[in-house]
Structure formats: C-alpha cells, structure tokens
Residue, then its C-alpha position, 0 to 999 in steps of 0.5 A: x472484473x472491476x466494478x468501475x468505482x472511483x479511485x481517489x487520492x486521500x488527503x490528511x483531512x479526509x474523513x476516511x483516514x480513521x477507517x483506512x488506518x483501522x483496516x491497516x491496524x487490524x490487518x498488520x498491527x501485529x507487525x508493529x507491537x507497541x503502536x496503538x490505533x491512534x498512533x496508526x491513524x497519525x501515521x497514515x495521516x502523515x503518509x497522505x501526501x499531495x503527490x509522489x512519496x508519500x501518497x495514499x489512495x482509496x477506491x470508493x463505493x459512494x461515500x465508503x472506501x472499499x480498498x486502499x494502497x499507499x506509497x511510502x518511504x519506509x515500510x520495513x524498519x530493518x531495511x531502510x536501504x530499500x525505498x520507496x514501498x508499495x504498502x497497505x494494499x487492502x480490500x474489504x473482504x466482500x469486495x475481493x475478486x473484483x480487480x480492485x487490489x490490482x487497480x490500486x497497485x497499478x495506481x501506486x506504480x503510476x504515481x511512483x513512475x511519474x515522480x521519478x521512482x525507477x524501482x520500489x518494494x513491497x513485502x507480503x506473507x501471502x500474496x506473492x502470486x498477485x504481485x507476480x502476475x502484476x510484474x513484481x519480482x521476488x528479491x528475498x524470503x525472510x522472517x520479519x517480526x515473527x512472520x515469513x514474508x517475501x520482499x519483492x521489487x518492481x522496476x519502472x520507467x521513471x518520467x523525470 
C-alpha cells in the first residue's frame, strides 16, 4: 500500500537534484559510459522542466526523496524516432513494495496526457511485469549497450 506520501515536481533549483541524479547514475550509469556523476546531475537539472516534457517527479518522506520518475524527450540514443519517454523510475530499496513506483508512473502518465502526448515509451531490462500491470505494451526486445531490454509503449488520450 502507498503510504500516502507527497508526490512533488522537482525543479532545476531543488536541493534534491544531486540525490536523484546519484540514484540514476548508480542504477543506470553503465548505459552511458563516459558520463560522470557531474554530467548526470546537469542532465537531470535540464530535465526538470516546469510542465510537460521534460519533467521530474519525486515522492517525499519529510524532507527526503524516496522515489523518482521522469518524462523526457530522449532516453535511448539510437531510437530518437521514439519520443517522449518515461525514464528513471527508481524507489529506494527500503521503500519498495508500497506502490510508490506505480504512483510515480501514473503521475508521469497524467503529465504526458495533460500536455498532448498520445503515446510514449520506456525501456526496462527487468520490470516488464510492473509496467504490463499498469497498461504498458511490449514493442520490442533488443540489446541496448550490452543489456537485453524491452521497449514498451503506453497509449493515452491527450487532452489537447
């Protein structure tokens, strides 16, 4: 069960940008060889848009983030034909199993839909079951930078 913690938009000046970038760098940095933590921080800061694409969201416990997700233009360098992307869905291990990831995914879907996105994408090596439960569909399985991943899509009813 989701513990009812606040879900907030992260802006570029948030004191949490470095923490969130650290999570993404630790979890997925191997997919961007040559990008150091400082570059990851700057990329996340650039993804902290005011609305629509790009946007970054976090679930907070007091003053500390416990999970995050992003809506970005590009998350797979060799598939620029697919855009936008749900990216960086991450929940601290001790907070997993409480519905936080699902809540973050739904918030990103709402953001995309509210800003005219009809279809968007994600890729995952191991969380296909979660995304299928949330209505995402498999598009293709492939190798990406040494890892076998599934590209998935979600069709929305855009409000514009």
